[in-house]
Legacy VTK file of the C-alpha trace (Angstrom):
# vtk DataFile Version 3.0
C-alpha trace
ASCII
DATASET POLYDATA
POINTS 266 float
-14.212 87.363 174.380
-15.022 87.238 170.585
-14.429 83.866 168.575
-14.641 85.465 165.576
-10.961 85.412 165.001
-11.031 81.762 165.596
-13.792 80.705 163.197
-11.887 80.728 159.925
-9.057 79.261 161.257
-11.418 76.610 162.691
-13.159 75.714 159.190
-10.102 75.795 157.534
-9.089 72.847 160.004
-12.229 71.007 159.108
-11.818 71.321 155.124
-8.669 69.857 155.732
-9.528 67.041 157.686
-12.182 66.265 155.070
-9.467 66.436 152.225
-7.174 64.062 153.987
-10.192 61.507 154.312
-11.146 62.256 150.620
-6.868 61.637 150.109
-7.173 58.074 152.121
-9.988 56.881 149.970
-8.733 57.561 146.471
-5.315 56.798 147.556
-5.369 54.079 150.158
-1.869 54.313 152.687
0.041 57.679 153.072
2.939 58.927 155.352
2.283 62.138 157.169
4.870 63.803 154.548
2.705 62.687 151.534
-0.510 63.903 153.049
1.063 67.527 153.996
2.496 67.740 150.394
-0.980 67.140 148.968
-2.695 69.290 151.151
0.104 71.975 150.861
0.863 72.396 154.578
3.458 71.829 156.738
4.253 68.409 158.377
3.344 69.007 161.830
0.169 70.485 160.595
-0.635 67.056 158.670
0.314 64.852 161.425
-1.533 67.191 163.916
-4.801 66.601 161.909
-3.664 62.878 161.415
-3.912 62.339 165.089
-6.988 64.163 165.645
-8.740 61.862 163.171
-6.879 58.687 164.765
-8.313 59.670 168.121
-11.687 59.124 166.973
-11.002 56.004 164.814
-11.532 58.174 161.345
-8.254 57.082 160.316
-5.610 54.262 161.529
-1.612 54.314 161.578
0.462 51.456 160.857
2.982 51.889 163.715
5.592 49.569 161.683
5.525 52.193 158.283
3.846 55.304 159.813
1.558 55.149 157.388
-2.491 56.242 157.580
-5.482 54.627 156.106
-9.338 55.344 156.503
-10.460 53.958 160.078
-12.783 51.268 161.615
-15.332 54.411 162.441
-16.229 54.961 158.803
-18.182 52.125 157.930
-19.766 51.928 161.154
-20.772 55.667 160.384
-21.903 54.797 156.957
-23.908 51.370 158.106
-26.203 54.084 160.153
-26.784 56.281 156.891
-27.141 53.262 154.260
-29.331 51.525 156.836
-31.751 54.481 157.537
-31.496 55.147 153.430
-32.661 51.518 152.722
-35.250 51.449 155.061
-36.740 54.828 153.968
-36.819 53.723 150.163
-38.487 50.537 151.258
-41.095 52.100 153.311
-42.156 54.688 150.986
-44.527 53.271 148.699
-45.985 51.445 151.666
-46.303 55.014 153.597
-47.951 56.535 150.672
-50.427 53.703 150.183
-51.483 53.662 153.875
-51.874 57.543 153.667
-54.546 57.043 150.790
-56.265 54.057 152.413
-56.755 56.017 155.445
-57.031 59.313 154.390
-54.393 60.137 157.513
-51.211 61.038 157.867
-48.605 57.932 158.076
-45.125 57.935 159.546
-42.170 55.315 159.801
-41.049 55.823 163.393
-37.657 54.582 164.870
-36.326 54.698 168.475
-32.966 57.001 168.402
-32.023 56.853 172.323
-34.811 56.932 174.369
-37.260 58.951 172.065
-38.970 58.354 168.990
-38.110 60.130 165.629
-40.196 59.595 162.242
-37.936 59.050 159.521
-40.370 58.794 156.763
-43.945 60.831 155.939
-46.677 60.099 153.653
-50.129 62.851 153.862
-53.221 61.652 152.206
-54.464 64.025 149.246
-57.686 64.262 150.929
-56.244 65.085 154.405
-57.577 68.133 155.985
-54.376 69.247 158.082
-50.856 68.373 156.974
-48.309 68.270 160.000
-44.621 67.608 159.296
-43.373 65.094 161.842
-40.383 64.363 159.862
-37.424 64.663 162.899
-39.477 65.570 165.362
-38.302 63.908 168.905
-41.577 62.735 170.968
-41.499 60.680 174.069
-42.026 57.014 174.060
-44.452 56.324 176.551
-47.051 59.005 174.579
-46.778 57.904 171.188
-48.165 54.854 169.768
-45.044 53.922 167.853
-43.175 54.344 170.688
-45.413 51.954 172.926
-45.334 49.373 170.215
-41.506 49.368 169.721
-40.845 49.465 173.479
-43.349 46.367 173.938
-41.044 44.398 171.700
-37.920 45.437 172.999
-35.419 43.565 174.599
-35.983 43.381 178.586
-32.672 45.961 179.475
-34.263 48.463 177.099
-37.796 48.449 178.339
-36.747 48.631 182.159
-34.307 51.551 181.306
-36.989 53.383 179.504
-39.534 52.420 182.030
-37.694 53.698 184.760
-37.253 57.415 183.707
-40.016 59.589 184.781
-43.013 59.736 182.071
-43.685 63.031 181.350
-47.560 64.203 181.517
-47.862 65.967 177.906
-51.536 65.828 177.909
-54.238 65.271 180.951
-54.129 61.833 179.142
-51.074 61.085 178.945
-50.115 57.426 180.896
-47.735 58.379 183.462
-48.382 55.314 185.555
-45.967 52.556 184.856
-48.108 49.847 185.834
-51.003 51.104 183.442
-48.024 51.457 180.663
-46.831 47.911 181.261
-50.220 46.957 181.032
-50.796 48.312 177.413
-47.190 47.212 176.641
-48.354 43.535 177.056
-51.728 43.905 175.021
-49.528 45.557 172.654
-47.496 42.239 172.304
-50.842 40.563 172.189
-52.522 42.436 169.558
-49.795 43.304 167.319
-50.567 47.112 167.482
-50.848 49.951 170.036
-53.061 53.057 170.246
-53.048 56.552 171.775
-55.944 58.839 172.593
-54.682 62.588 172.848
-51.572 61.295 174.922
-48.984 63.369 172.850
-51.427 66.323 172.015
-54.912 67.290 172.753
-57.068 66.013 169.631
-54.919 63.883 168.156
-55.005 59.784 168.282
-52.435 57.594 166.729
-52.390 53.775 165.774
-49.102 51.806 165.218
-47.801 48.444 164.271
-44.347 46.753 164.594
-42.027 46.577 161.525
-39.747 43.454 161.529
-36.274 43.302 159.988
-35.295 39.808 158.239
-33.747 38.488 161.073
-36.824 39.324 163.337
-35.709 42.366 164.669
-38.435 45.070 165.717
-36.512 48.097 163.838
-39.138 50.586 163.231
-43.304 51.174 163.597
-45.680 52.296 161.189
-47.983 54.926 162.435
-51.557 56.396 161.414
-52.305 59.621 163.328
-54.961 61.767 162.589
-57.752 63.972 164.497
-58.981 62.281 167.324
-62.549 62.478 166.384
-61.749 60.803 162.963
-59.629 57.887 164.055
-62.109 56.978 166.788
-65.071 56.968 164.267
-63.070 55.560 161.539
-65.804 55.865 159.175
-66.240 51.959 158.811
-62.385 51.704 157.714
-60.416 49.036 159.862
-57.697 51.400 160.581
-56.259 48.925 163.045
-56.299 46.177 160.512
-54.962 48.115 157.831
-52.158 49.402 159.794
-51.148 46.310 160.685
-51.439 44.856 157.272
-49.054 47.538 155.830
-46.808 46.959 158.571
-46.889 43.196 157.684
-46.225 44.211 154.041
-43.171 46.243 154.748
-41.962 43.456 156.994
-41.889 41.043 153.907
-40.402 43.630 151.837
-37.553 43.833 154.301
-37.289 40.126 154.138
-39.024 39.069 157.627
-40.819 36.000 156.852
-43.509 34.709 159.845
-41.473 31.245 160.142
-38.681 32.875 161.332
-36.989 30.915 164.038
-35.894 33.823 165.895
-37.951 35.497 168.710
-38.785 38.909 167.086
-36.777 41.989 169.266
-35.978 45.406 168.832
-32.604 47.074 168.304
LINES 1 267
266 0 1 2 3 4 5 6 7 8 9 10 11 12 13 14 15 16 17 18 19 20 21 22 23 24 25 26 27 28 29 30 31 32 33 34 35 36 37 38 39 40 41 42 43 44 45 46 47 48 49 50 51 52 53 54 55 56 57 58 59 60 61 62 63 64 65 66 67 68 69 70 71 72 73 74 75 76 77 78 79 80 81 82 83 84 85 86 87 88 89 90 91 92 93 94 95 96 97 98 99 100 101 102 103 104 105 106 107 108 109 110 111 112 113 114 115 116 117 118 119 120 121 122 123 124 125 126 127 128 129 130 131 132 133 134 135 136 137 138 139 140 141 142 143 144 145 146 147 148 149 150 151 152 153 154 155 156 157 158 159 160 161 162 163 164 165 166 167 168 169 170 171 172 173 174 175 176 177 178 179 180 181 182 183 184 185 186 187 188 189 190 191 192 193 194 195 196 197 198 199 200 201 202 203 204 205 206 207 208 209 210 211 212 213 214 215 216 217 218 219 220 221 222 223 224 225 226 227 228 229 230 231 232 233 234 235 236 237 238 239 240 241 242 243 244 245 246 247 248 249 250 251 252 253 254 255 256 257 258 259 260 261 262 263 264 265
């Protein structure tokens, strides 16, 4: 059965729901009848939309006055976007500087659910090949960023991810949990992690942790490029450059080494 007749109605409902949020943001507490009048719809339609928004905590209703205002979930949603935008804006010049210093691609990666997602990227002007990694979800265990974030993750998160099957993306992917745990321990000691053609054949990477002001590992700074270049390095201290850039970004976010809180990840 075709959904085409329903689509305009669904879109209209979404438009009206957004209009309600805009109205409550502008005017504050409003009764269902006032919302209906503002939208030019029947009161029952307005109440049905308000009920749906209330179930998702996007609006809340005062049982005494039967009036509505914006709900508690909106600040939570806004904080996710604001936090990511703030992190990206602070990280951008650091990523650009590291890309120019190494001549490779640099990404700022975060843990979303059980996967690593790049949210910022810079590519050196001298790079021969440019790959757009932004938004691409990759497994934690075969990325340098994933390893370094997992190394500093709270134990419940680390155990949850280590109990999942480890996908073999290439012949060099680490799929043995004991071997991966050894690498995570080394990352905690050294402050960086590496991958050698574990995500894609011919691709290596180096990553270091990025700390927030309260000592949480909120992201990783990752340098990736052709395996032959990263392993040869041409005399560059790629690990040192990556760690220094990650430390610089951490300082810009307010982190201080003397911070009393033991670093963790979110």
